[in-house]
LOKOLGU-155401 format. One line per field, with one value per residue: x, y, z of N, C-alpha, C in turn. Coordinates in steps of 0.2 Angstrom, whole numbers. Layout:
REM LOKOLGU-155401
nxx = [X:...]
nyy = [Y:...]
nzz = [Z:...]
caxx = [X:...]
cayy = [Y:...]
cazz = [Z:...]
cxx = [X:...]
cyy = [Y:...]
czz = [Z:...]
END
This chain:
REM LOKOLGU-155401
nxx = [53:50:36:21:6:-10:-28:-39:-47:-40:-29:-35:-39:-26:-22:-30:-27:-14:-15:-13:-13:-21:-12:0:1:1:12:22:20:24:37:43:44:54:54:54:40:35:41:34:21:22:26:14:5:9:6:-8:-11:-6:-15:-27:-25:-25:-38:-42:-48:-43]
nyy = [66:49:41:32:37:32:28:26:15:6:4:-3:-15:-20:-23:-33:-42:-46:-50:-41:-27:-11:-1:-7:-7:6:11:4:9:22:20:17:4:-9:-22:-39:-41:-28:-22:-30:-26:-12:-14:-20:-10:-1:-8:-8:5:8:0:7:19:17:16:29:40:50]
nzz = [15:12:6:2:-4:-3:-5:9:7:-1:7:17:10:7:20:23:13:17:29:40:52:50:54:52:38:36:42:35:22:25:25:38:42:36:33:24:22:23:12:2:4:0:-13:-18:-15:-25:-37:-36:-37:-49:-57:-53:-59:-72:-75:-78:-90:-103]
caxx = [51:47:29:16:-1:-16:-34:-40:-50:-34:-25:-39:-39:-20:-22:-34:-23:-8:-17:-10:-17:-20:-6:6:1:2:20:25:19:28:44:46:46:58:55:51:33:34:42:29:15:24:25:7:1:11:2:-15:-11:-6:-22:-32:-23:-27:-46:-43:-48:-40]
cayy = [60:44:38:30:39:28:29:22:8:2:2:-9:-21:-22:-26:-39:-47:-48:-52:-37:-21:-5:2:-10:-5:13:11:1:14:28:17:16:-3:-11:-30:-41:-40:-21:-21:-33:-21:-6:-16:-21:-3:2:-12:-6:12:8:-2:12:25:14:18:36:42:57]
cazz = [18:7:8:-3:-2:-6:-2:14:5:-4:13:20:5:8:26:23:9:20:36:45:54:45:57:49:32:36:44:29:17:26:25:44:43:31:32:18:22:22:5:-2:5:-4:-20:-19:-16:-31:-42:-35:-39:-57:-59:-52:-64:-79:-76:-79:-97:-105]
cxx = [48:41:25:9:-6:-22:-35:-43:-45:-30:-29:-39:-32:-19:-25:-30:-17:-9:-13:-15:-16:-14:0:7:3:10:24:25:23:36:47:48:49:59:53:44:31:35:37:22:17:23:18:3:3:7:-5:-16:-11:-12:-27:-31:-25:-35:-47:-43:-46:-45]
cyy = [55:41:37:32:35:29:24:15:4:0:-4:-15:-24:-26:-33:-44:-50:-50:-48:-31:-16:-1:-1:-8:2:14:9:6:21:26:17:9:-5:-19:-32:-40:-33:-19:-24:-29:-15:-8:-18:-15:0:-1:-9:1:13:6:3:18:23:16:25:37:49:60]
czz = [12:10:1:-1:-6:-2:3:12:2:2:17:17:6:14:26:19:13:27:41:47:49:48:53:42:32:38:38:23:18:27:32:45:36:30:26:17:20:14:0:-2:0:-11:-22:-20:-22:-37:-42:-38:-46:-60:-59:-57:-71:-80:-78:-87:-98:-109]
END
């Protein structure tokens, strides 16, 4: 099953940014929804995960 796993704080941030509920974000990240907004939510989640990963020092 395809899904994007993100921390609850990031989910909340995305919900606020897109003016949607956490449930909408969750369903979008689990690829249950496939609307343009859901695709934008997944794209934003990926951007935030990349940003978060750049904070990791080796």
